[in-house]
Each structure stands twice: as C-alpha cells, then as structure tokens.
N, C-alpha and C positions, 0 to 999 in steps of 0.2 A: 457482439464484439467484446473483447476483454481488455480491460485496462489494469495495468500493474502500478501499484502506488507504494513508494518507499516512504515510510513515515519517520525515518530517522532525521537527525538534524542535517542542515546543508553541509556541514563539514564531513559528517560520516558519509553522506551521498557522493560528495566529491572524491572520497577516498576509495570508491568502488561502488557500483550499482548494477542492477539488472538493465540491460539494453532497453531503450524506450520506456523506462519507468518514470512516472511523474514523482517529483519531490515534494510532498506535502507534509511537513513535520507534524506529529500528532498534536503538539501544543498548539497548532494554528488550525487543525482540522475543523473543530466545532465552529470557530469564527468564520471560516471560510464557507462552511456549509450554510450558516445562517445567512450569509450575505450572497449566496449562490455564487461564490467565486472559486469554485472547486474544480471545474473543467471535467466533471464526471457526469455520465448519463445514468440515470436511475434504472434503465432498461438493460444496461451492460452488466456483464460479470466483472467484479472488482476483486483483485487480489491484492492484499495488503501484506507488507513484511517490514521488519525492523532489524535490530541485531540479535534478538534472542526469542522473540515472540510475545513479550509483555506489552510494548507499545502497540504492536499490530492487534492484539487482542482488544485494547482500548478502541482503536480506530475502527475495528470490525463492529463493535457495539455502537459507536457514535454514527457509523454509516447506516447500520440497520435501523436505528432509531429515526434516522433522517428519511427513510423510506427506501433505501437501497436493499433489494431482496436477495441478490446473489453476490454475497460478500464471503470471500475466502481468506482465512488467516494462514498465510503460507509460513509463518514463523520467522526464523532468523535468516539474514542475507546469506551467510555461508552454506546453510543446509539447502537453501533454494537454488543457490549458484551450482552446487554439486549435482542437484536433481536435474537442473537444465543441461549441465555439461554432459551428464550421462545419457540424457535423451537425444543429444546432438552428436554423440559419438557412435 
C-alpha cells in the first residue's frame, strides 16, 4: 500500500493538497512517531511532499530513522500535482 503525507502546515494543506493525503506537519512528525500516533504502517510505501522539498527531505530522514524503509521525497506540492495531473490525462 502507498500512503501520501503532506508535511506542510494545516493552513497550507487547507489551501490545496493531493487527494487522500494525510496532513502531518513536519514539526509534529517526530513527536507523533515517538508516540506511535502517525497512522503509518512501516511496511507501506510512504510518499512525502511539502511546498518545495525542504521539509519533505527532513520528514524523509525522520521516517527512515524511525524504521520506515520505503520513503520517497516527492518534493513540492505544485510539481507533484502537475505529475499526477499528467498521469491522469
């Protein structure tokens, strides 16, 4: 299974996000991982994105250190949205 995680702020998420993406702000990710409140399965592929790729890079590292093996940094929201739209057209 693949899970998409938007690591931007709730306000950024509300302004537009990938369908079915979970919103876990990067500044909350470490705490949620340590308390096992992240709703992610370590056996799943996890795709993370943010606004430009910086926060998603941090999130990728946090997830990998927590034992998630298949973590992809998809970079920025707008680039990812364009790729998804191109695939669906």
